[in-house]
Steps between C-alpha positions, in 0.01 A plus 500: 500500500207417270568573132186618318465547125216744421363450147261769374481703179374809686780730614268641767417154634867400511578821688217448751583134562869584531416763759301244703786248503769763563340586835566145620855416607485138384430549127732544202308599187561501126255592224397368160280680246345185350514123498794472263716724716390305808618172350840655427534612863402164653844347456698816580301628800372165632192646673340332800160636391363653179206741499342480159249721321264323261451748214833599341628545144736259319443224758211515743502374857340164429748414225787615722369297795473193279868536404612569858332188638661283233844658467578626852217436747477756778214651703291746299239742635269638231394866513152499349214740431168463682299421187325191368771469233767546766341230716497243220862577410606480864339160549677379188826633646442304821446185294826571314687511830476849652507492880256785565367828367447858610214704357584848374285766670230652283521862385817706488776261611718774648214613727415152625837326513493493882210254474739257335804538725434268795355221287782518246776486761328217690443290188847553356660402832279190514581417137874517573460199730229325299542149367480447125381142468757282329222360282393842369545507121759225551460328166533828311805600707673170426423538130649849507818378668570191292292564189300176505223325688585363841300304753332686784670479838272402784514685830576295803176428682450724800444357843150553630330345799452134416192463722203402287214753527157409627225557249232747609128457438217736412511874441837671506735758353853525363657840568813600307727795572787614278689809387836529319524219245135418554344503150723223357469307827120526487503380141710198599268421791164548328583327171584186700154484661198325338181677392301306763713617796243496780582809706501862386846663490533864607823681409658813644770607253664835573433706185341828389139489386599552136694174501281251689230485232760418236649238732160336555432490126841347433457231766147425384634443149768250602332317791223241499348690794283810459700804612335837569597833654301600807360843411167437680352253748514150352359167614782250556473197273702177457733500203543878518791726591443853629777757450480804728471834320814704552521801733222350715460201730293183506271369773308175536142532624204268546158581357181297494609366160837384635857630503585809300815701431471877534733778380561741788688826534860472607587584860815656643538204737579281199788652300486267195203468268313285438588391854553130567484555877162670475363233264602213729366667814165572336473139381553367854203711614266299278667165429638245744883516488506126435323570170756753378827436320739795487775519237769766529724535196782720375499863604697760691384611843294304749139537389302189589756347735335615823146408397599163354700419813181570695304281258755223559470539878121473478505176303515617141752363250772721351753464219804724454687503170853370547792739474649307208217602264386834647626805312501683835465290814355781708134417562532118510828527690334707772228237534763230540691708756179547697451122515173535311561281195369144500691428179784677319481398136666599172255666264451201264377286792242738650213417260539127562497558873181707472340213311577277800359751750175593324219246462 
């Protein structure tokens, strides 16, 4: 039985979310009207997952999340509005430690709640098994527990493939796929790469369109690389990172001027968007597999595993994030199970490995 604490100041929203969970046999649900009440219930109810609204009186969702991650860390799924303000707040929540988010449908909630049901159930179930990294907010948690500074505890180094990579030459691409837990993982990856990284990096991060622009701006502000959202056809350039616009897909194409990345309409054959599988397959149509490095990081589901396994079989190089650092070891785990990962590396080591692979 999965214990879910629903935190929302709207009585209607609590009722609708409670109705969704009550239809599933494996959920036990309690409710809180605001962040303060949620904190009181943490110790008594001991939820496996918290769903958390952002805008609430007395203590809003971000302040409550901050306290949860320090005082009693547990998986949190934010329930956010599809607005620019909601996107910025959601990305901040993911940096604070939230596992994932669900976007509230636009318009009258009661008329559109069915649009939320499948995604909410899927993400809460995934969150219930998600890994909260032991290093997340660790220093603050130790301070809270003992009331003074304490040294950081280092994670044990994960075991990747010890084979040294061969360095490629000439034109090439790095393709990154990620979903649940992706924004903080992307920040960790990109901030560790230098401004003169020689190959363009194209990223498929599963997110709605309202959120990917905010994500690109955030990453551009903290990384030495130039990070942009792909809202139109763009020439691929060294030292640049291209984030796929949400609710659509990405494709690599070749023009007379060179390689470009193109936003394309989503297709039913690819259930997650932007689709990593579709991105990788399109790249192999225009770039030799030996000149492509695929990186599959944290995320539920299997998007990217099939295409990157094919890339591996055709002579490309692939990296799967190790289970020890992935929030959800779905996508990279499926690549490993398929025998398609050249290296399985903890997140802090991926950037250094890319530096060895790319000229």
